[in-house]
N, C-alpha and C positions, 0 to 999 in steps of 0.2 A: 504494498500500501504505500504510495504515496500521501508525507506527512505537509501541512499545508504550512504556508507562510506563515510567522507567528504576525506580521502585519494584518495576514489578513484577518486572525483572529481579532472579536468583537469587545477586547479588552478594556480599550481605553473608555468604552459607550460605556460598557458595563460599570466600571470606575464611577464614571461619572455620575450616571443613572443611582447607584447604592448611594452617593453624595446627596443627592438631590430627594430621595427617598428619605435618606437619615434626615432631613431639614424639615420633610413633610410631618413623619412621625415624631419628631420631636414638638413641633407646633401643635400636633393634635394631641397628644399626651399634655401637655402643658396647659390648652386651652379644656382639657376635662379636668385636671388639676383644679382651674381657676375656677371651673362649675361647680364641683363638688365643695371646695372652699367657703363659697358662696354663699351654698346652700347651708354649709355647718355654722358660719357666720351671722346667718338671718337667725336660725336656729337660736344662737346665744343671745342674741339680742332683745329676742322676745321674752327667754328666760330671764335675763336680766330684766328688762321691763317690767316681767310679774314681780321678779321677787324687790324693784324701786315701790311698785302699786301698795306691796301690803296688803293685798287682799286675795283668797286663793282660795275660790270653789273647791268643791269634795272632786269634780272632774277632771281640774287643771291637776290637785294636788296626784292623783291617781294617773292624770299622766307625766309627772315630771315623776315619778316612782318607776314608770315603765321604763321611761328614758334612760335611769341612772342604772336600770337594771341592764338595759341595751350596751349602755356605755360601758360597765363591768365584767360586762360574759362575751364580748368578744374576740374569739380566735385567730388574730394576725400575726403575723409574723415576719415585721417589715423589713427583716434580712432578707428573706427569701426571696421576695420580689416579685409572686407570683401570680399570675391573672386572678384568679381563685380569690386571691384576697382583695383585690382590686376591685373585684364584683362585688366583695364584703363591707369593704367601705363604701361603697356606692350604696348599695343598698342600706345598710346603715344611716348614710347620710338622709335616705329618701323618708326610709323608716321615724324618725326626728322629728323630722319636717312635717308630716304625714300625720305627728302628735302634734304639733302644736299648731296644724294648720288654723284650727276651726276656734285660736284664743283671743 
């Protein structure tokens, strides 16, 4: 078999496309991080506002206890960086947001 010349292989094009894809992937991950952090910040602000109001209904007290249980019981190992951990983080943020949605 005849071997193709090195300049006939698309190595430079692949390297260039990998570089572009890395930028897109990083931007997507950053956008996801910002969205989750914004959701968590909104929950924190609602909880702080509730604490400042000094008036809590029984339902909100239950919601706060549920939120505390969720926050304390998560099983996420940040050193592993697994996709399922990212899904857990997103799910937890959504659950917390849903609990304080009706406040």
